[in-house]
PyMOL Python script that loads the backbone (N, CA, C, O; Angstrom):
from pymol import cmd

cmd.read_pdbstr("""\
ATOM      1  N   MET A   1      38.435  28.798  39.358  1.00  0.00           N
ATOM      2  CA  MET A   1      39.758  28.719  38.765  1.00  0.00           C
ATOM      3  C   MET A   1      40.722  28.762  40.059  1.00  0.00           C
ATOM      4  O   MET A   1      40.645  29.463  41.067  1.00  0.00           O
ATOM      5  N   LYS A   2      41.428  28.016  39.778  1.00  0.00           N
ATOM      6  CA  LYS A   2      42.497  28.203  40.949  1.00  0.00           C
ATOM      7  C   LYS A   2      44.082  28.702  40.602  1.00  0.00           C
ATOM      8  O   LYS A   2      44.868  27.850  40.188  1.00  0.00           O
ATOM      9  N   ILE A   3      44.439  29.823  40.746  1.00  0.00           N
ATOM     10  CA  ILE A   3      45.828  30.555  39.966  1.00  0.00           C
ATOM     11  C   ILE A   3      47.041  30.462  41.252  1.00  0.00           C
ATOM     12  O   ILE A   3      46.944  31.063  42.321  1.00  0.00           O
ATOM     13  N   GLU A   4      47.787  29.872  40.991  1.00  0.00           N
ATOM     14  CA  GLU A   4      49.229  29.774  41.943  1.00  0.00           C
ATOM     15  C   GLU A   4      49.934  30.811  41.367  1.00  0.00           C
ATOM     16  O   GLU A   4      50.031  30.936  40.146  1.00  0.00           O
ATOM     17  N   LYS A   5      50.506  31.676  42.291  1.00  0.00           N
ATOM     18  CA  LYS A   5      51.509  32.874  42.105  1.00  0.00           C
ATOM     19  C   LYS A   5      52.425  32.681  43.385  1.00  0.00           C
ATOM     20  O   LYS A   5      52.202  32.228  44.508  1.00  0.00           O
ATOM     21  N   LYS A   6      53.706  33.280  42.675  1.00  0.00           N
ATOM     22  CA  LYS A   6      54.566  33.320  43.804  1.00  0.00           C
ATOM     23  C   LYS A   6      54.582  34.904  44.751  1.00  0.00           C
ATOM     24  O   LYS A   6      54.237  35.964  44.231  1.00  0.00           O
ATOM     25  N   THR A   7      54.873  34.830  45.651  1.00  0.00           N
ATOM     26  CA  THR A   7      54.914  36.048  46.672  1.00  0.00           C
ATOM     27  C   THR A   7      56.020  36.271  47.642  1.00  0.00           C
ATOM     28  O   THR A   7      56.345  35.516  48.559  1.00  0.00           O
ATOM     29  N   TRP A   8      56.621  37.554  47.274  1.00  0.00           N
ATOM     30  CA  TRP A   8      57.979  37.564  48.057  1.00  0.00           C
ATOM     31  C   TRP A   8      57.400  37.646  49.957  1.00  0.00           C
ATOM     32  O   TRP A   8      56.345  38.152  50.338  1.00  0.00           O
ATOM     33  N   PRO A   9      58.501  36.964  50.875  1.00  0.00           N
ATOM     34  CA  PRO A   9      58.156  36.952  52.108  1.00  0.00           C
ATOM     35  C   PRO A   9      57.545  38.170  52.824  1.00  0.00           C
ATOM     36  O   PRO A   9      56.585  38.019  53.580  1.00  0.00           O
ATOM     37  N   GLU A  10      58.189  39.582  52.552  1.00  0.00           N
ATOM     38  CA  GLU A  10      57.185  40.545  53.445  1.00  0.00           C
ATOM     39  C   GLU A  10      56.074  40.720  52.732  1.00  0.00           C
ATOM     40  O   GLU A  10      55.068  40.787  53.438  1.00  0.00           O
ATOM     41  N   LEU A  11      55.883  40.824  51.526  1.00  0.00           N
ATOM     42  CA  LEU A  11      54.392  40.813  51.029  1.00  0.00           C
ATOM     43  C   LEU A  11      53.164  39.788  51.682  1.00  0.00           C
ATOM     44  O   LEU A  11      52.060  40.107  52.123  1.00  0.00           O
ATOM     45  N   PHE A  12      53.827  38.388  51.560  1.00  0.00           N
ATOM     46  CA  PHE A  12      53.196  37.724  52.113  1.00  0.00           C
ATOM     47  C   PHE A  12      52.910  37.711  53.658  1.00  0.00           C
ATOM     48  O   PHE A  12      51.813  37.313  54.051  1.00  0.00           O
ATOM     49  N   GLN A  13      53.661  38.043  54.350  1.00  0.00           N
ATOM     50  CA  GLN A  13      53.392  38.402  55.541  1.00  0.00           C
ATOM     51  C   GLN A  13      52.272  39.414  55.716  1.00  0.00           C
ATOM     52  O   GLN A  13      51.276  39.074  56.355  1.00  0.00           O
ATOM     53  N   LYS A  14      52.359  40.607  55.205  1.00  0.00           N
ATOM     54  CA  LYS A  14      51.632  41.690  55.259  1.00  0.00           C
ATOM     55  C   LYS A  14      50.110  41.227  54.729  1.00  0.00           C
ATOM     56  O   LYS A  14      49.108  41.734  55.233  1.00  0.00           O
ATOM     57  N   ILE A  15      50.020  40.200  53.646  1.00  0.00           N
ATOM     58  CA  ILE A  15      48.680  39.651  53.507  1.00  0.00           C
ATOM     59  C   ILE A  15      48.238  38.772  54.569  1.00  0.00           C
ATOM     60  O   ILE A  15      47.081  38.917  54.964  1.00  0.00           O
ATOM     61  N   LEU A  16      49.097  37.727  55.187  1.00  0.00           N
ATOM     62  CA  LEU A  16      48.772  37.153  56.271  1.00  0.00           C
ATOM     63  C   LEU A  16      48.175  37.781  57.389  1.00  0.00           C
ATOM     64  O   LEU A  16      47.203  37.311  57.981  1.00  0.00           O
ATOM     65  N   ASP A  17      48.810  38.957  57.718  1.00  0.00           N
ATOM     66  CA  ASP A  17      48.528  39.965  58.831  1.00  0.00           C
ATOM     67  C   ASP A  17      47.160  40.677  58.423  1.00  0.00           C
ATOM     68  O   ASP A  17      46.558  41.123  59.400  1.00  0.00           O
ATOM     69  N   GLY A  18      46.624  40.851  57.363  1.00  0.00           N
ATOM     70  CA  GLY A  18      45.357  41.473  56.965  1.00  0.00           C
ATOM     71  C   GLY A  18      45.733  42.730  56.576  1.00  0.00           C
ATOM     72  O   GLY A  18      44.754  43.396  56.239  1.00  0.00           O
ATOM     73  N   ASP A  19      47.269  43.580  56.455  1.00  0.00           N
ATOM     74  CA  ASP A  19      47.639  44.501  56.432  1.00  0.00           C
ATOM     75  C   ASP A  19      47.366  44.777  54.746  1.00  0.00           C
ATOM     76  O   ASP A  19      46.901  45.898  54.542  1.00  0.00           O
ATOM     77  N   LYS A  20      47.534  44.117  53.767  1.00  0.00           N
ATOM     78  CA  LYS A  20      47.480  44.299  52.488  1.00  0.00           C
ATOM     79  C   LYS A  20      46.594  43.440  52.146  1.00  0.00           C
ATOM     80  O   LYS A  20      46.693  42.227  52.327  1.00  0.00           O
ATOM     81  N   THR A  21      45.301  44.246  51.423  1.00  0.00           N
ATOM     82  CA  THR A  21      44.096  43.522  50.829  1.00  0.00           C
ATOM     83  C   THR A  21      43.950  43.510  49.235  1.00  0.00           C
ATOM     84  O   THR A  21      42.890  43.284  48.651  1.00  0.00           O
ATOM     85  N   PHE A  22      45.114  43.773  48.652  1.00  0.00           N
ATOM     86  CA  PHE A  22      44.975  43.793  47.244  1.00  0.00           C
ATOM     87  C   PHE A  22      46.507  43.278  46.642  1.00  0.00           C
ATOM     88  O   PHE A  22      47.526  43.128  47.317  1.00  0.00           O
ATOM     89  N   ASP A  23      46.340  43.039  45.068  1.00  0.00           N
ATOM     90  CA  ASP A  23      47.595  42.423  44.614  1.00  0.00           C
ATOM     91  C   ASP A  23      47.790  43.206  43.334  1.00  0.00           C
ATOM     92  O   ASP A  23      46.803  43.463  42.645  1.00  0.00           O
ATOM     93  N   LEU A  24      49.072  43.624  42.950  1.00  0.00           N
ATOM     94  CA  LEU A  24      49.265  43.988  41.626  1.00  0.00           C
ATOM     95  C   LEU A  24      50.144  43.393  41.019  1.00  0.00           C
ATOM     96  O   LEU A  24      51.290  43.214  41.432  1.00  0.00           O
ATOM     97  N   ARG A  25      49.491  42.869  39.517  1.00  0.00           N
ATOM     98  CA  ARG A  25      50.070  41.759  38.882  1.00  0.00           C
ATOM     99  C   ARG A  25      50.506  42.403  37.510  1.00  0.00           C
ATOM    100  O   ARG A  25      49.975  43.509  37.405  1.00  0.00           O
ATOM    101  N   LEU A  26      51.227  42.115  36.514  1.00  0.00           N
ATOM    102  CA  LEU A  26      51.281  41.855  35.229  1.00  0.00           C
ATOM    103  C   LEU A  26      50.047  41.275  34.816  1.00  0.00           C
ATOM    104  O   LEU A  26      49.775  40.207  35.364  1.00  0.00           O
ATOM    105  N   ALA A  27      49.208  41.731  33.960  1.00  0.00           N
ATOM    106  CA  ALA A  27      47.912  41.063  33.298  1.00  0.00           C
ATOM    107  C   ALA A  27      48.440  40.193  32.437  1.00  0.00           C
ATOM    108  O   ALA A  27      48.244  40.516  31.265  1.00  0.00           O
ATOM    109  N   ASP A  28      49.230  38.890  32.645  1.00  0.00           N
ATOM    110  CA  ASP A  28      49.836  38.124  31.609  1.00  0.00           C
ATOM    111  C   ASP A  28      49.008  36.592  32.024  1.00  0.00           C
ATOM    112  O   ASP A  28      49.325  35.529  31.490  1.00  0.00           O
ATOM    113  N   PHE A  29      48.059  36.697  32.925  1.00  0.00           N
ATOM    114  CA  PHE A  29      47.263  35.534  32.766  1.00  0.00           C
ATOM    115  C   PHE A  29      45.646  36.005  33.285  1.00  0.00           C
ATOM    116  O   PHE A  29      45.392  37.053  33.879  1.00  0.00           O
ATOM    117  N   GLU A  30      44.787  35.090  32.948  1.00  0.00           N
ATOM    118  CA  GLU A  30      43.344  35.232  33.140  1.00  0.00           C
ATOM    119  C   GLU A  30      42.990  35.252  34.465  1.00  0.00           C
ATOM    120  O   GLU A  30      43.257  34.255  35.136  1.00  0.00           O
ATOM    121  N   CYS A  31      42.379  36.294  35.035  1.00  0.00           N
ATOM    122  CA  CYS A  31      41.848  36.112  36.326  1.00  0.00           C
ATOM    123  C   CYS A  31      40.731  37.040  36.699  1.00  0.00           C
ATOM    124  O   CYS A  31      40.731  38.270  36.643  1.00  0.00           O
ATOM    125  N   ASN A  32      39.651  36.120  37.142  1.00  0.00           N
ATOM    126  CA  ASN A  32      38.237  36.556  37.384  1.00  0.00           C
ATOM    127  C   ASN A  32      37.721  36.669  38.674  1.00  0.00           C
ATOM    128  O   ASN A  32      38.095  35.830  39.494  1.00  0.00           O
ATOM    129  N   ARG A  33      36.728  37.769  39.113  1.00  0.00           N
ATOM    130  CA  ARG A  33      36.160  37.639  40.249  1.00  0.00           C
ATOM    131  C   ARG A  33      35.629  36.034  40.534  1.00  0.00           C
ATOM    132  O   ARG A  33      35.423  35.237  39.619  1.00  0.00           O
ATOM    133  N   GLY A  34      35.498  35.806  41.604  1.00  0.00           N
ATOM    134  CA  GLY A  34      35.279  34.382  42.306  1.00  0.00           C
ATOM    135  C   GLY A  34      36.511  33.403  41.962  1.00  0.00           C
ATOM    136  O   GLY A  34      36.311  32.261  42.376  1.00  0.00           O
ATOM    137  N   ASP A  35      37.698  33.582  41.321  1.00  0.00           N
ATOM    138  CA  ASP A  35      38.724  32.785  41.237  1.00  0.00           C
ATOM    139  C   ASP A  35      39.609  32.763  42.686  1.00  0.00           C
ATOM    140  O   ASP A  35      39.586  33.680  43.506  1.00  0.00           O
ATOM    141  N   ILE A  36      40.298  31.663  42.801  1.00  0.00           N
ATOM    142  CA  ILE A  36      41.047  31.413  43.757  1.00  0.00           C
ATOM    143  C   ILE A  36      42.476  31.846  43.583  1.00  0.00           C
ATOM    144  O   ILE A  36      43.105  31.249  42.709  1.00  0.00           O
ATOM    145  N   LEU A  37      43.134  32.838  44.304  1.00  0.00           N
ATOM    146  CA  LEU A  37      44.630  33.044  44.149  1.00  0.00           C
ATOM    147  C   LEU A  37      45.574  32.350  45.397  1.00  0.00           C
ATOM    148  O   LEU A  37      45.764  32.660  46.573  1.00  0.00           O
ATOM    149  N   VAL A  38      46.001  31.389  44.629  1.00  0.00           N
ATOM    150  CA  VAL A  38      46.982  30.607  45.519  1.00  0.00           C
ATOM    151  C   VAL A  38      48.216  31.217  45.771  1.00  0.00           C
ATOM    152  O   VAL A  38      49.101  31.155  44.918  1.00  0.00           O
ATOM    153  N   LEU A  39      48.434  31.960  47.125  1.00  0.00           N
ATOM    154  CA  LEU A  39      49.711  32.893  46.979  1.00  0.00           C
ATOM    155  C   LEU A  39      50.837  31.623  47.810  1.00  0.00           C
ATOM    156  O   LEU A  39      50.560  31.042  48.859  1.00  0.00           O
ATOM    157  N   ARG A  40      52.118  31.436  46.989  1.00  0.00           N
ATOM    158  CA  ARG A  40      53.037  30.719  47.643  1.00  0.00           C
ATOM    159  C   ARG A  40      54.226  31.877  47.759  1.00  0.00           C
ATOM    160  O   ARG A  40      54.654  32.624  46.879  1.00  0.00           O
ATOM    161  N   GLU A  41      54.639  31.752  49.272  1.00  0.00           N
ATOM    162  CA  GLU A  41      55.987  32.374  50.048  1.00  0.00           C
ATOM    163  C   GLU A  41      56.927  31.922  48.873  1.00  0.00           C
ATOM    164  O   GLU A  41      56.858  30.787  48.401  1.00  0.00           O
ATOM    165  N   TYR A  42      57.771  32.834  48.448  1.00  0.00           N
ATOM    166  CA  TYR A  42      59.007  32.583  47.486  1.00  0.00           C
ATOM    167  C   TYR A  42      60.405  33.390  48.048  1.00  0.00           C
ATOM    168  O   TYR A  42      60.444  34.580  47.736  1.00  0.00           O
ATOM    169  N   ASN A  43      61.072  33.088  48.509  1.00  0.00           N
ATOM    170  CA  ASN A  43      62.195  33.686  48.442  1.00  0.00           C
ATOM    171  C   ASN A  43      63.122  33.785  47.366  1.00  0.00           C
ATOM    172  O   ASN A  43      63.622  32.821  46.788  1.00  0.00           O
ATOM    173  N   SER A  44      63.341  35.036  47.109  1.00  0.00           N
ATOM    174  CA  SER A  44      63.710  35.349  45.651  1.00  0.00           C
ATOM    175  C   SER A  44      65.584  35.438  46.077  1.00  0.00           C
ATOM    176  O   SER A  44      66.342  35.647  45.130  1.00  0.00           O
ATOM    177  N   LYS A  45      66.119  35.287  47.330  1.00  0.00           N
ATOM    178  CA  LYS A  45      67.368  35.185  47.220  1.00  0.00           C
ATOM    179  C   LYS A  45      67.983  33.839  47.171  1.00  0.00           C
ATOM    180  O   LYS A  45      69.118  33.519  46.819  1.00  0.00           O
ATOM    181  N   THR A  46      66.914  33.057  47.634  1.00  0.00           N
ATOM    182  CA  THR A  46      67.509  31.479  47.691  1.00  0.00           C
ATOM    183  C   THR A  46      66.939  30.919  46.478  1.00  0.00           C
ATOM    184  O   THR A  46      67.441  29.880  46.050  1.00  0.00           O
ATOM    185  N   LYS A  47      66.090  31.382  45.938  1.00  0.00           N
ATOM    186  CA  LYS A  47      65.456  30.919  44.711  1.00  0.00           C
ATOM    187  C   LYS A  47      64.285  29.459  44.921  1.00  0.00           C
ATOM    188  O   LYS A  47      64.136  28.544  44.111  1.00  0.00           O
ATOM    189  N   GLU A  48      63.615  29.622  46.189  1.00  0.00           N
ATOM    190  CA  GLU A  48      63.123  28.646  46.854  1.00  0.00           C
ATOM    191  C   GLU A  48      61.889  28.988  47.317  1.00  0.00           C
ATOM    192  O   GLU A  48      61.673  30.004  47.978  1.00  0.00           O
ATOM    193  N   TYR A  49      61.156  28.269  47.035  1.00  0.00           N
ATOM    194  CA  TYR A  49      59.500  28.183  48.024  1.00  0.00           C
ATOM    195  C   TYR A  49      59.684  27.962  49.822  1.00  0.00           C
ATOM    196  O   TYR A  49      60.114  26.934  50.345  1.00  0.00           O
ATOM    197  N   THR A  50      59.318  28.986  50.421  1.00  0.00           N
ATOM    198  CA  THR A  50      59.446  28.718  52.075  1.00  0.00           C
ATOM    199  C   THR A  50      58.592  27.377  52.658  1.00  0.00           C
ATOM    200  O   THR A  50      58.825  26.756  53.695  1.00  0.00           O
ATOM    201  N   GLY A  51      57.361  27.091  51.499  1.00  0.00           N
ATOM    202  CA  GLY A  51      56.535  26.197  52.115  1.00  0.00           C
ATOM    203  C   GLY A  51      55.027  27.029  52.632  1.00  0.00           C
ATOM    204  O   GLY A  51      53.971  26.404  52.738  1.00  0.00           O
ATOM    205  N   ARG A  52      55.122  28.285  52.876  1.00  0.00           N
ATOM    206  CA  ARG A  52      53.894  28.791  53.663  1.00  0.00           C
ATOM    207  C   ARG A  52      52.995  29.213  52.092  1.00  0.00           C
ATOM    208  O   ARG A  52      53.402  29.954  51.197  1.00  0.00           O
ATOM    209  N   VAL A  53      51.677  28.456  52.162  1.00  0.00           N
ATOM    210  CA  VAL A  53      50.703  29.058  51.217  1.00  0.00           C
ATOM    211  C   VAL A  53      49.438  29.475  52.139  1.00  0.00           C
ATOM    212  O   VAL A  53      49.111  29.127  53.273  1.00  0.00           O
ATOM    213  N   MET A  54      48.860  30.353  51.207  1.00  0.00           N
ATOM    214  CA  MET A  54      47.661  30.873  51.429  1.00  0.00           C
ATOM    215  C   MET A  54      46.800  30.843  50.227  1.00  0.00           C
ATOM    216  O   MET A  54      47.292  30.831  49.099  1.00  0.00           O
ATOM    217  N   GLU A  55      45.119  30.826  50.509  1.00  0.00           N
ATOM    218  CA  GLU A  55      44.544  30.860  49.520  1.00  0.00           C
ATOM    219  C   GLU A  55      43.469  32.137  49.992  1.00  0.00           C
ATOM    220  O   GLU A  55      42.964  32.257  51.108  1.00  0.00           O
ATOM    221  N   LYS A  56      43.249  33.159  48.663  1.00  0.00           N
ATOM    222  CA  LYS A  56      42.395  34.206  48.796  1.00  0.00           C
ATOM    223  C   LYS A  56      41.465  34.216  47.593  1.00  0.00           C
ATOM    224  O   LYS A  56      41.913  34.147  46.449  1.00  0.00           O
ATOM    225  N   LYS A  57      40.057  34.309  47.883  1.00  0.00           N
ATOM    226  CA  LYS A  57      39.006  34.566  46.958  1.00  0.00           C
ATOM    227  C   LYS A  57      39.232  36.100  46.321  1.00  0.00           C
ATOM    228  O   LYS A  57      39.331  37.185  46.895  1.00  0.00           O
ATOM    229  N   VAL A  58      39.276  35.723  44.799  1.00  0.00           N
ATOM    230  CA  VAL A  58      39.411  37.210  44.183  1.00  0.00           C
ATOM    231  C   VAL A  58      37.750  38.056  44.298  1.00  0.00           C
ATOM    232  O   VAL A  58      36.706  37.454  44.046  1.00  0.00           O
ATOM    233  N   THR A  59      37.781  38.957  44.557  1.00  0.00           N
ATOM    234  CA  THR A  59      36.529  39.520  44.815  1.00  0.00           C
ATOM    235  C   THR A  59      36.392  41.076  43.651  1.00  0.00           C
ATOM    236  O   THR A  59      35.358  41.700  43.411  1.00  0.00           O
ATOM    237  N   PHE A  60      37.472  41.291  43.236  1.00  0.00           N
ATOM    238  CA  PHE A  60      37.503  42.303  42.113  1.00  0.00           C
ATOM    239  C   PHE A  60      38.646  42.254  41.648  1.00  0.00           C
ATOM    240  O   PHE A  60      39.630  41.868  42.279  1.00  0.00           O
ATOM    241  N   VAL A  61      38.638  42.786  40.061  1.00  0.00           N
ATOM    242  CA  VAL A  61      39.709  42.986  39.252  1.00  0.00           C
ATOM    243  C   VAL A  61      39.732  43.888  38.149  1.00  0.00           C
ATOM    244  O   VAL A  61      38.902  43.965  37.243  1.00  0.00           O
ATOM    245  N   LEU A  62      40.577  44.440  38.285  1.00  0.00           N
ATOM    246  CA  LEU A  62      40.607  45.907  37.389  1.00  0.00           C
ATOM    247  C   LEU A  62      41.659  45.795  36.519  1.00  0.00           C
ATOM    248  O   LEU A  62      42.736  45.557  37.066  1.00  0.00           O
ATOM    249  N   LYS A  63      41.667  45.916  35.083  1.00  0.00           N
ATOM    250  CA  LYS A  63      42.510  45.569  34.274  1.00  0.00           C
ATOM    251  C   LYS A  63      42.717  46.454  33.392  1.00  0.00           C
ATOM    252  O   LYS A  63      41.683  46.722  32.779  1.00  0.00           O
ATOM    253  N   SER A  64      43.856  47.181  32.972  1.00  0.00           N
ATOM    254  CA  SER A  64      44.167  48.363  32.290  1.00  0.00           C
ATOM    255  C   SER A  64      45.081  48.393  31.515  1.00  0.00           C
ATOM    256  O   SER A  64      46.112  48.036  32.085  1.00  0.00           O
ATOM    257  N   LYS A  65      45.300  48.746  30.049  1.00  0.00           N
ATOM    258  CA  LYS A  65      46.485  48.700  29.585  1.00  0.00           C
ATOM    259  C   LYS A  65      46.916  50.305  29.479  1.00  0.00           C
ATOM    260  O   LYS A  65      48.096  50.631  29.605  1.00  0.00           O
ATOM    261  N   ASP A  66      45.823  51.320  29.228  1.00  0.00           N
ATOM    262  CA  ASP A  66      46.138  52.592  29.399  1.00  0.00           C
ATOM    263  C   ASP A  66      45.251  53.188  30.047  1.00  0.00           C
ATOM    264  O   ASP A  66      44.035  53.012  29.979  1.00  0.00           O
ATOM    265  N   VAL A  67      45.929  54.033  30.803  1.00  0.00           N
ATOM    266  CA  VAL A  67      45.368  54.861  31.936  1.00  0.00           C
ATOM    267  C   VAL A  67      45.552  56.285  31.767  1.00  0.00           C
ATOM    268  O   VAL A  67      46.487  56.746  32.421  1.00  0.00           O
ATOM    269  N   ASN A  68      44.835  57.174  30.990  1.00  0.00           N
ATOM    270  CA  ASN A  68      44.952  58.379  30.443  1.00  0.00           C
ATOM    271  C   ASN A  68      44.116  59.606  31.605  1.00  0.00           C
ATOM    272  O   ASN A  68      43.621  60.669  31.231  1.00  0.00           O
ATOM    273  N   PHE A  69      44.142  59.148  32.889  1.00  0.00           N
ATOM    274  CA  PHE A  69      43.547  60.187  33.904  1.00  0.00           C
ATOM    275  C   PHE A  69      44.625  61.434  34.279  1.00  0.00           C
ATOM    276  O   PHE A  69      44.253  62.512  34.742  1.00  0.00           O
ATOM    277  N   TRP A  70      45.987  61.094  33.999  1.00  0.00           N
ATOM    278  CA  TRP A  70      46.756  62.133  34.092  1.00  0.00           C
ATOM    279  C   TRP A  70      48.040  62.467  33.101  1.00  0.00           C
ATOM    280  O   TRP A  70      48.451  61.464  32.517  1.00  0.00           O
ATOM    281  N   PRO A  71      48.629  63.486  32.855  1.00  0.00           N
ATOM    282  CA  PRO A  71      49.533  63.847  31.908  1.00  0.00           C
ATOM    283  C   PRO A  71      50.499  62.464  32.175  1.00  0.00           C
ATOM    284  O   PRO A  71      50.572  61.828  33.227  1.00  0.00           O
ATOM    285  N   LYS A  72      51.259  62.182  30.822  1.00  0.00           N
ATOM    286  CA  LYS A  72      52.369  61.290  30.784  1.00  0.00           C
ATOM    287  C   LYS A  72      53.556  61.977  31.704  1.00  0.00           C
ATOM    288  O   LYS A  72      54.265  61.258  32.409  1.00  0.00           O
ATOM    289  N   GLU A  73      53.700  63.149  31.666  1.00  0.00           N
ATOM    290  CA  GLU A  73      55.018  63.762  32.357  1.00  0.00           C
ATOM    291  C   GLU A  73      54.614  63.491  33.793  1.00  0.00           C
ATOM    292  O   GLU A  73      55.574  63.173  34.495  1.00  0.00           O
ATOM    293  N   ASP A  74      53.375  63.536  34.450  1.00  0.00           N
ATOM    294  CA  ASP A  74      53.159  63.466  35.885  1.00  0.00           C
ATOM    295  C   ASP A  74      53.317  61.972  36.305  1.00  0.00           C
ATOM    296  O   ASP A  74      53.727  61.563  37.391  1.00  0.00           O
ATOM    297  N   VAL A  75      52.973  61.353  35.397  1.00  0.00           N
ATOM    298  CA  VAL A  75      52.934  59.574  35.557  1.00  0.00           C
ATOM    299  C   VAL A  75      54.302  59.402  35.595  1.00  0.00           C
ATOM    300  O   VAL A  75      54.686  59.055  36.712  1.00  0.00           O
ATOM    301  N   LYS A  76      55.171  59.522  34.774  1.00  0.00           N
ATOM    302  CA  LYS A  76      56.800  59.413  34.820  1.00  0.00           C
ATOM    303  C   LYS A  76      57.394  60.414  36.149  1.00  0.00           C
ATOM    304  O   LYS A  76      58.423  60.096  36.744  1.00  0.00           O
ATOM    305  N   LYS A  77      56.878  61.214  36.384  1.00  0.00           N
ATOM    306  CA  LYS A  77      57.566  61.541  37.539  1.00  0.00           C
ATOM    307  C   LYS A  77      56.912  61.136  38.967  1.00  0.00           C
ATOM    308  O   LYS A  77      57.574  61.310  39.990  1.00  0.00           O
ATOM    309  N   TYR A  78      55.792  60.672  39.016  1.00  0.00           N
ATOM    310  CA  TYR A  78      55.374  60.332  40.416  1.00  0.00           C
ATOM    311  C   TYR A  78      55.163  58.901  40.561  1.00  0.00           C
ATOM    312  O   TYR A  78      55.121  58.271  41.617  1.00  0.00           O
ATOM    313  N   GLY A  79      54.998  58.338  39.045  1.00  0.00           N
ATOM    314  CA  GLY A  79      54.324  56.813  39.080  1.00  0.00           C
ATOM    315  C   GLY A  79      52.860  56.472  39.433  1.00  0.00           C
ATOM    316  O   GLY A  79      51.995  57.342  39.322  1.00  0.00           O
ATOM    317  N   PHE A  80      52.622  55.475  39.772  1.00  0.00           N
ATOM    318  CA  PHE A  80      50.937  54.953  40.320  1.00  0.00           C
ATOM    319  C   PHE A  80      51.337  54.608  41.682  1.00  0.00           C
ATOM    320  O   PHE A  80      52.439  54.362  42.172  1.00  0.00           O
ATOM    321  N   GLN A  81      50.017  54.658  42.222  1.00  0.00           N
ATOM    322  CA  GLN A  81      49.912  53.775  43.361  1.00  0.00           C
ATOM    323  C   GLN A  81      48.879  53.182  43.593  1.00  0.00           C
ATOM    324  O   GLN A  81      47.885  53.678  43.062  1.00  0.00           O
ATOM    325  N   VAL A  82      48.680  52.024  44.373  1.00  0.00           N
ATOM    326  CA  VAL A  82      47.434  51.294  44.407  1.00  0.00           C
ATOM    327  C   VAL A  82      46.838  51.499  45.786  1.00  0.00           C
ATOM    328  O   VAL A  82      47.450  51.206  46.813  1.00  0.00           O
ATOM    329  N   ILE A  83      45.632  52.008  45.765  1.00  0.00           N
ATOM    330  CA  ILE A  83      45.145  52.220  47.505  1.00  0.00           C
ATOM    331  C   ILE A  83      44.181  51.340  47.454  1.00  0.00           C
ATOM    332  O   ILE A  83      43.517  51.219  46.425  1.00  0.00           O
ATOM    333  N   SER A  84      43.899  50.415  48.806  1.00  0.00           N
ATOM    334  CA  SER A  84      42.810  49.529  49.161  1.00  0.00           C
ATOM    335  C   SER A  84      42.318  50.237  50.397  1.00  0.00           C
ATOM    336  O   SER A  84      42.891  50.982  51.192  1.00  0.00           O
ATOM    337  N   PHE A  85      41.170  49.813  50.327  1.00  0.00           N
ATOM    338  CA  PHE A  85      40.299  50.457  51.658  1.00  0.00           C
ATOM    339  C   PHE A  85      39.098  49.433  52.014  1.00  0.00           C
ATOM    340  O   PHE A  85      38.689  48.563  51.246  1.00  0.00           O
ATOM    341  N   LYS A  86      38.646  49.668  53.207  1.00  0.00           N
ATOM    342  CA  LYS A  86      37.700  48.996  53.886  1.00  0.00           C
ATOM    343  C   LYS A  86      36.197  49.623  53.952  1.00  0.00           C
ATOM    344  O   LYS A  86      35.308  49.032  54.566  1.00  0.00           O
TER     345      LYS A  86
END
""", "prot")
cmd.dss("prot")
cmd.show_as("cartoon", "prot")
cmd.util.cbc("prot")
cmd.orient("prot")
């Protein structure tokens, strides 16, 4: 399945350069391993697509509503970070 999503220019470029190898999204759509993520660069200031598009094959999806690894106070203080590695 192909899934189209907007991506801000600074993040689009990091993906294009190979520096960003993950995406954090609200899980309000179905996405599975093997799907194709079609990323369309979108300028939020002009409210227009730039015309740059790339496709990435989904290799892993982690879905969660509750992450209970840490105390809620720590989550509120520090938040979460997603770490990608090769």
